[in-house]
C-alpha positions, 0 to 999 in steps of 0.5 A, spaced: 103 475 354 097 476 349 091 472 349 091 470 342 097 470 337 097 469 329 103 465 327 104 467 319 108 461 316 109 454 318 116 453 317 121 451 323 121 458 325 114 459 325 113 452 328 118 453 334 114 460 335 107 457 336 110 451 340 113 456 345 107 460 345 102 454 346 106 452 352 106 458 355 098 458 355 097 463 349 092 461 344 095 460 337 093 460 330 098 458 325 097 460 318 101 457 312 100 459 305 102 453 302 098 446 302 103 443 307 108 445 313 115 445 314 117 450 309 124 448 306 125 443 311 120 438 310 119 431 307 115 429 301 113 423 297 117 422 290 113 418 284 120 417 280 123 414 286 117 411 289 120 414 296 119 419 301 125 424 300 127 430 304 127 437 301 134 437 302 140 435 306 140 438 313 146 437 318 144 438 325 150 438 331 149 435 338 151 442 340 145 445 337 141 446 344 135 450 341 134 444 336 135 438 341 130 442 346 125 443 340 125 436 338 125 433 345 119 438 347 115 435 341 116 428 343 121 427 337 128 426 340 129 419 338 128 421 330 135 424 330 140 419 330 148 419 329 155 416 330 157 415 338 163 419 337 164 426 335 167 425 328 167 427 321 169 422 315 172 426 309 174 424 302 178 427 296 175 424 290 181 427 286 186 424 290 182 418 292 184 419 299 180 418 305 180 420 312 176 421 319 177 427 323 176 425 331 174 431 335 176 430 343 170 430 347 172 435 352 173 443 351 180 442 350 182 440 343 186 434 345 185 431 338 189 437 334 195 434 338 193 427 335 196 425 328 191 420 328 185 424 329 187 431 326 187 432 318 193 428 315 199 432 313 197 437 318 201 440 324 199 442 330 201 449 329 197 449 322 191 450 327 193 456 330 190 459 323 184 459 327 185 464 332 184 470 328 177 468 327 176 468 334 177 476 334 173 477 327 170 484 326 164 486 323 164 487 316 170 483 314 170 476 310 174 470 312 179 471 307 180 478 310 181 475 317 185 469 317 189 464 312 184 461 307 189 456 304 193 450 305 191 442 307 187 444 313 183 449 309 182 445 304 181 438 308 177 441 314 175 448 314 172 449 308 168 443 307 165 445 314 164 452 313 161 451 306 156 446 309 154 451 315 154 458 311 152 455 304 157 460 301 164 460 299 167 461 305 173 465 303 167 471 302 163 469 308 162 473 314 168 472 319 163 474 324 158 469 323 164 464 322 167 466 329 160 465 332 160 458 330 167 457 332 166 460 339 160 455 340 164 449 338 169 451 343 165 453 349 161 446 348 167 442 347 168 436 341 162 433 343 158 439 340 161 436 333 157 430 333 153 430 327 146 428 327 141 427 322 133 425 321 133 418 320 126 418 318 126 424 314 125 431 316 118 432 317 118 426 322 123 429 326 121 437 326 114 438 323 109 432 324 110 432 331 109 439 332 103 440 328 100 434 332 102 437 339 099 444 337 093 441 334 092 437 341 093 443 345 087 447 341 091 451 336 088 453 329 092 450 323 090 453 317 094 451 311 093 454 304 092 461 308 096 466 304 096 473 307 096 479 303 097 485 307 098 487 314 094 493 316 097 498 321 095 503 326 102 507 326 099 512 332 098 506 336 104 503 334 100 496 333 098 491 327 090 492 327 088 487 322 090 481 317 088 481 310 088 473 308 085 471 301 080 468 305 078 475 308 080 480 313 081 478 321 081 484 326 086 484 331 084 485 338 087 489 343 090 482 346 092 479 340 099 479 336 102 477 330 109 473 329 111 474 322 115 467 320 115 468 312 121 468 307 125 475 307 122 477 300 115 476 303 116 479 309 119 485 305 112 486 302 108 486 308 112 490 313 113 497 311 121 500 310 123 493 312 131 492 310 132 484 309 138 480 305 137 481 298 142 476 296 141 468 296 144 462 295 142 456 292 142 448 294 142 442 289 140 435 292 141 429 288 137 423 291 139 416 288 135 410 289 140 405 291 141 402 298 147 404 302 153 399 302 155 396 309 160 400 313 158 407 309 160 413 314 155 419 313 155 425 313 161 425 309 165 431 306 167 430 299 173 434 296 175 436 289 168 433 286 161 436 283 158 434 290 160 437 297 157 432 302 154 425 302 148 423 306 145 416 306 138 414 308 134 407 308 134 405 301 137 412 298 144 416 298 143 423 297 149 428 295 148 436 296 151 441 292 152 448 295 152 455 293 156 457 287 156 450 284 149 450 285 147 456 282 151 454 275 146 448 275 140 452 275 141 454 268 140 447 265 133 447 270 131 453 268 131 451 260 128 445 262 133 441 259 132 434 261 139 432 258 143 437 262 139 434 268 141 427 267 148 429 265 148 433 272 146 426 275 151 422 272 157 427 274 154 427 281 153 419 281 160 419 279 162 422 286 157 418 290 160 411 287 167 413 288 165 415 295 161 409 297 165 404 293 159 402 288 160 401 281 159 407 276 154 404 272 149 403 271 146 410 273 141 408 278 134 412 278 135 419 281 131 425 282 134 432 283 131 437 288 133 444 287 132 451 292 134 457 288 134 461 295 135 456 300 139 461 304 141 468 305 148 469 302 152 469 309 157 475 306 158 481 310 154 486 306 148 481 307 149 480 314 148 487 316 141 487 312 138 482 317 133 485 321 132 484 329 126 480 331 122 486 334 119 491 330 116 498 331 109 495 332 108 493 339 104 486 337 108 484 331 115 480 331 119 477 326 122 470 325 126 466 320 133 464 319 134 471 315 133 475 321 139 477 326 140 471 330 147 471 330 147 465 326 147 463 319 141 460 315 141 453 319 135 449 323 138 452 329 138 459 327 131 458 325 128 455 331 132 460 335 129 466 331 122 463 333 123 462 340 126 469 340 120 472 337 115 469 341 119 471 348 119 478 345 111 478 345 
């Protein structure tokens, strides 16, 4: 192992790499271009709502082993909470119908045979449509691999795959979807138990990690933007890091984990192939207390919003992929009226799902991320680079690297750990 590792980027991938390295006795210098850590998975104080909000709604499952091990390691396991049973609530906003899918805990999916546990109106034979996905071939979409229509698709599979892949599932990589399905089948229904950060993303994933790193002697440098990596191709090593604050030479026993977004990595690493297409996420937060008995996370079908989440004093709704991209036209034009119109449309969905009055519109705030995830389609999946590079002391981390998973918290943490392990 190297004596000192510079981790560039303090998102979840960078934090996971830094924690992994420090626990193995390596000195860590953590550099972050922004003034705060966490990247796309953090909390911030919003003056409009006078509340601490998350940058987006992130869903964690009990089967995400790397994520759960990470929060245990940083002493934040109790920050993730969820229902006792592995189940998801759903609502069809157009039909005004509700149902809950209750997964059996064992590896054998007994819930499919229980009419009270599976999707209403579906038959056991409908679930056989998933079998071709287990044998998905690289380069093919879900629509080219399995049946993507009918009640089961619209009322269970599409909402779940949309949340995980952040792209229209019919166009998504069947290979990525198959990995998700295999993970669930191998771990059993308990793996589907949803977990959320009850006190915010930063409290669960970011702040405890920074405290642990600092306590262990890591140098944490915010507002530390890396402009260039200097390479010695003959020695197959990175030899210096040029920050805005000056150059840092790399000794023979020093290394680098580059855990920055794909676009930034492409400017720092010669000839690096990265995903080029990204998909958006829009989150609308409402300053309203969740009513008693509201079960979240809840998948919404047939509305503007796709998923509903509740927290202390607020309810949030998430819009994925194509619908979110269309919303950006109004934001780019700074059209306040269009933003309010979007908030009203989403509030209509939220009010219907939460059994709240549609008027008046509560205080709201919109968080948008134009490049929230790489597009989980076959072409972009093939562009994801490996963690190892041709320079022996440089590895890559990020949910956009070749983790075998879509761009999720689990994928980011796995990538950071792998980048550290390779050194």
